[in-house]
N, C-alpha and C positions, 0 to 999 in steps of 0.2 A: 653711288648714284650721282650723276652730274648735277651741279647746282652752283649758284653764286652766293657767297655769304660776305657779310661785312665784319666778320670776326676779326678782331676782338673789340670792335666798337660797340658801346652800349649807350642807349639814350640819345644818340646823335641823329642828325638828319643826313641821309645818304641818297644817292640817285643812280639810275641807269639811263642810258640814252640810245635812241635810234637816230641815225643820220641817214636820210634818204638821198639817193642820187639826183632825184628831181622831185619837185613838190607833188604831193598826192593828197587825196581827200580821205579823211579818216573820221569815223563816228562811233567806234567802240573799241574796247580793249579788255583783256582779262589777265589776271595774275594768279598763279598757284604758288603760295608761300611755302618756304622751307621752315618747318617747326619741328625741333627734335626734343619736345617735352619728354621727360623721363630718362633722357640719355645725354642731354647737353644743355646749352644755354642760348639757343636760338628760338624765337617765338614770332608769331605773326606781329606785324607792326602795330604801334599805337595808332597811327594814322598814315594815310598815303593819298597821293593825288597825281593826276596826269597834267602835264604842261605841254603846250605846243609852241614852236618857234615861229614868230612872224616878225619880219623886218629886224632880225637879229636879237629880238627880245623874247623872253619866256613868259607866257601867259597861261593861266589855268583854263582848262576846257570848262564849258558850262554843262553840268550834268542835266539830263532830261529826266522827267518823272519816271518812277518805276521801282521795282523791288531790289534793284542793285544798289540802292542807296541805304546807308545805315539807318537813317531816320527820315521818314517822308518829309519833304520840304527842306531838308538840310543839304549842305554841300559836302557832307562827310561820306566817305566810301566805306562799305562794309569790309572787314578784314577777318575772314573765317579760315579756320584750319581745315586741312584735308579736302578742300574743294576749290574749284576755279572761282575766283572773285571777279565778276564781270561788271563793267560800267558802260553805259551808253551816254553819249554827249552830242551836243549840237555839232554838226559836221564842220570840220576845219580843213583848210588847205594849207599844208605845211611841208617843210623840208626836214623836220625833226620833231620827235616826241621825247619827253623826259618823264620817267617814273620817279617821283620824289617820295621818300619814305622816312617817317619819323619812328625810330626804334623805341621800344619800351625802355623805361629808365634803367632797369636792372638786367636787360637782355640785349643780345645781338639779334640779327635776323638774316634772312636770305630769300632767294627766289629759285624755284625749280623751273618755272616757265613764265614768260611774259609774251602774250600775243597781241598784235595790233591788227585790227580788222578794217578793211576798206569798205 
């Protein structure tokens, strides 16, 4: 099954990036994590976040209220196995998005799918 993994990195911070041909407005995204519990050493991440590029600098998006957050009122994103993990954020106009992932200490990780919604 097609996927991207950071094997054999464990406990590190990794990232994926979209570079757009021209700036676009974005306000939500979703990630389906690769987790091979029972057969391997990849797990959902310890944490993750989305950054957008503005003036050549990477800045975190500002999450909006809702059930896609791990804890109401926090800036942490939920990381659940076997489902799409969606986040909504204040709209940004950008020429690039970055998915930054902190792997669990004893495990690697990966992604089946990362969607960006305009």
